[in-house]
Each structure stands twice: as C-alpha cells, then as structure tokens.
C-alpha positions, 0 to 999 in steps of 0.5 A: 484478489485474495481479500474480496471486499476488503481494502488494502494498500497497493503493492505486490511482490519484490522480484529477486535482486530488487530493492523494496523502493524499486519494487513499490515504484514498479508496482505503482507504475504497474498497478496505476501507470504512475511515476512515483518518489519514495519519501520515507520508509514507514515499516513493515507487518508480518501476517499469516492468512494460513495459506500464506504469509505476507510481509508487507513494507510500507512507504510514504510515496509522492505520486507524480502524477495522477493515476489514470487506471487501476489494473488490480483493484476493483475500486481505487480511492484516495482517503484522508486519514481520518477515512482511512481508519474507518475502512475494512482493511485486509488483516495484513494492512491493518497494523500499517495504520499505526505506523502511518499515524506519525506522519499525519496531522489530524487538524 
C-alpha cells in the first residue's frame, strides 16, 4: 500500500512478544489463508523510506497448502528466481534478492 506499483514480499509487523518465525507464519495465514513451515532464516535488510524505517527479515518458507486469496495485495505471483530478479521490487525488498540467491539453483 505504501509502495504502489512495486512488488514486495509478503509479511508485516511483529507483534510485541512474538518471535519472527511466529510473525511470518501468522502473516501468511492472515494475508493468504495458508499454513506454513519455516525452513531457514535468510537475513534482513534495514531501509529508511524517509517517513519510516523498515527492518525486513526474510525466511525460506514451505507453504503447506495453496493460497486461496490475498487480502493485502492487488496481485499475487509465485515467480522463479530468474523472474524475481527482473521485478520492480520495493526498495526495502531489493537487497534480500542477493540473500535468497544462495538457496536457488538456476539450472
């Protein structure tokens, strides 16, 4: 919503007393209606948009079911890494691509 026209990874705020892992599992359930399983922590990026600073934590996650809806996003796309690196990502999300690269085989 704050980055119209940009692609971004699904996520949201971590509630007080909530772990990062619990937060992403909750956010995936709230935004997509799916249960998920954390595979690994990828890393983080801190980005200052001027009016706010975002600390983005990224995870490799296995979805245990297919998404049925998307509450917070106009479009939803599952993209292979080759496509992901071509997208017009939000500034806070862009540096996470290099951290994801280690998990991807481009063959």
